N, C-alpha and C positions, 0 to 999 in steps of 0.2 A: 262621474263614473270614469274609471281608468279605461283607456282604449288599448293599452298595451297588454295587460294580463301577464302571461308567462311567455317569454321568448322561446322559440323552438330549441335553441342551443344556449347553454350557460357558458359563455366564453370568459376565460380568466386572463387577467393581465400576466404577461411574462411567459405565456405558453403559446404553442403553435396550434392554431385551430385547423381542423379539417375544412377543405374548401366547401364541402356541402353544408357544413354548419354555418360558415360565413354567409353563403348565398341564401340559406334558409332564413337567417335573421334579417338580412337586407330586404328580401322579398316580403317578409312578414311586416316589417316596419313600413315599407312603401305602401302595402295594401291597407294598413291601418290608417295611415295619413290620408290616402286618397279617399277612403270611406268616410272620414270625419272632417275633411276639408282643411284642417290645420293641425299643426303640431301642438299638443297639449303639454302641460307640466309633467304629466306621467311619462310621455314619450321622451322629453328632454332629460328627465331624471334617469331613464333607462340608458340612454346614450352616454350620459356622464358616468354612470355606474360601470359601464363597459370600458371606461378609460379613454373614450374617443372625443369627449367634449359634449356640450349641450347642443342638440339639434335646433337650428333656427329656421330652416326652410328646406324644401326639396324642389329641385328644378328638373323637369323631364324635357330633354332636348331631342326633338324629332325632325328638325330642319337645320340645314347649314346656316351659319351666321356667327354671332358673337355671344359668348357667355359672359355675363356680368354678375359678380357675386352680390348677394343680398346684403343689406346693411348689417354691419357687425360680424358678418361671417369672415373667419380668418383661416379656417382649415376645412377639409372636406374629404369624403369618401366618394370616389367616382366609379360607377359601374357602367360598363358598356358592352354592346354586342355589335360585331361587324355585320355587313350586309350579306344576305343569303344569295346563293347562285341559282341560276336556272338549270333545269334538267336538260338532258340531251335529247335531241330530236331523233327522227327516223330517216333513214336513207330512202331514196326512191326505189320502187319495186317494179321490175319489168313485167309486161303482160305475160300471162301464163298461169301456172299454179299459184294459189295464194301462199304468201310467205309471212311468217311471224317476224316482227321487228320491234325491239324494245330498247329505248335509251335508258341510261342510268339517271338517278336523281341528282339534283344539285346539292352541294354541301352547304351547311350552315356557316355563318360568320364566326370569327374568333371571338373569345370572351375575355375581358380583363377587368379586374377591380384593383384600384390603386388608392393609396392614402396620401393626402397632401397635408402634412402636419402643421404647417404654418405658411403665412405669406400668400394666401389665396388671392389670385389676381384674375383680371379679364383674360379670356382665352378665345382664339379663333376656333370655331367648331366646324368640322366637315362631317356630314352624314352621308355615308355611301349609299348609292342606289342599289336596289336589288337587281341581280342579273336577269336578263331577258332571254327568252327562247328564240332560237334561230332555225328556220325551216331547213331541213336537210343537213344539220350541223350540230356540233356540240353546243351546250348552253354557255352563255356568257358568265364570267365570274362576277361575284358581288364587288361593288366598289369599295375602295379603302376609306376608312373613317378615322378621324383624329380629334382629340381634345387637346388643342395646342400641341406642344411636343411632349406632353406628359403621358398621354395614352394613345397609341396608334394601333388600330385594329384592321388587319387585312380581311377582305371579304372571303367568302367561301369559293371553292373552285367549281366550275361548271360541270354538269354531267356530260358523259361521253355519248357520241352518236351511236345509235343502234344500227348495225350493218345488215341484220337479217340472218336467219338460220332456217334453211329448208326443213330441218327436223329429220330425226332418224327413228322416230317412234318413242323418244324419251325427251323429257324437259331438259333445257340447257340454259346456262347463264347467257344473258345478252351482254350489252356493254357493261364493263366493270366501272366502279367509281374511281375518280382520280385520287392522287395523294392529297394529304391535308395541306392547307396553305401555311405560310410562315407564321410563327408565333407572334402574339402581341408584343409590342415594344414601347419604349418611352422612358422618360426620366422620373416618373412617379415611383413611389414605393409600392411594389406589387404585393397585393394580398392574395390574388388568385389569377391564374392565367390558363387558358386552354385554346387549342387550335380548332375547336368546333367539332362538328360531326359530319362525316362524309355521307353522301346519298347512298342509297342501296342500288345494287345492280338491277338491270332489267331481266326479265325472264322470258325465254322463248319456249313455248310449248308446241307439240306437234300440230295442233289446230288452233292456236291462239297465242297471245303474248300479254305481258303485264309490265307496264312501265315501273321503273324503280322509284321508291319513295324518296322524298327530299329529306335532308338532314334537319333534325330538330335543334332548337336553341332554347336557352332559359326563358326567352320572352316570346316564343312562337313555336308552331308545329310545322313540320315539313309537309309539302303537298303529297297527296295520295295518288299513287300510280293507277291509271285506268286499264281496263281490259281492252285489248285491241279489237278494232272493227274495221270498217272501210275508211274511217278517219280516226285520228288519235284523240284520246280523251284522258282526263286526269284533272288535277287541281294545282293551282298556284300555292306557294307557301302562305302561311297565316301568321299574324302578329308581326314581330320584328326579328330580323336576322335568320329566318328560316329558308331552306332551299325548296325549289319547285320540283315537281315530279318529272320523271322522264316520259317521253311520248311512247305510245304503243299502237301498232296497227297489225292487222292480219288481213292482207288484201293482195291484189295484183294490179299492175298497170297504174300505179299512183305515184304522185310526186312526193318528195321528201317533206316531212312535217316537223313542226317545232315542239320542243319540250315546254314546260311551264315555268313561270317566273318565280324568282326568289323575292324576298321582302327586304325593305330598307333597314339601315342600322338605327341605333338609339343609344343615348347616354342618360344616366340618372345621376344627379349630383346631390348628395346628402351634405348640406352645408352646416358647419359646426362653428361654435364660438368657444 
């Protein structure tokens, strides 16, 4: 029985495909291979029909080290996501009336897809770590990731510190998200490139606060901002390359608290012959 069926997008040689079509096909192929444990004749036929060569193996790289091509692999499509950043923390609040404080979410890592048409060789791989939250400060950026010099992926930018807003009877934005990181780079032939997704701003309400959501990635979802209380709450990023939520409190006489962590990077290598 064929495991491919119909690809989500019918890509034609000599035309420029929409980025969402390329990613849809790559995600579909990866899911089918993982579900069936190996690449079948139907899968390799589909790759060859797309003009990319026959698929011989898929390697998922989740830790830094050395990538070694599988036997007979001579070309590849490499898809990767950079590390997600941590959300911003909350500043200290002096004793007195309760104050809402909300940090912004951390950004997701950059995303790149490259084609290596021939001469596939061993490459040094760096998997950037997700950014970590810091008490009373903005979140740490996601670490930079690289697949040799062919694909270099900056991590997302950390969420900003929430400074507090005593409120005026109306809701107000807390810390705004930072700008996007630098774009992916490298000597590979780029099929797709994006600078990721920024986290969302925190929100300060008259009697509460909400931490900003972390940025989503193609391989993970951003952390969810929590509603403020006496201590901050929310969630870390999920999957790979996603940002953590910003912290949120509604209190008085408390120390600064940390935002939530982003998640590490990843590369997927579709090896072709």
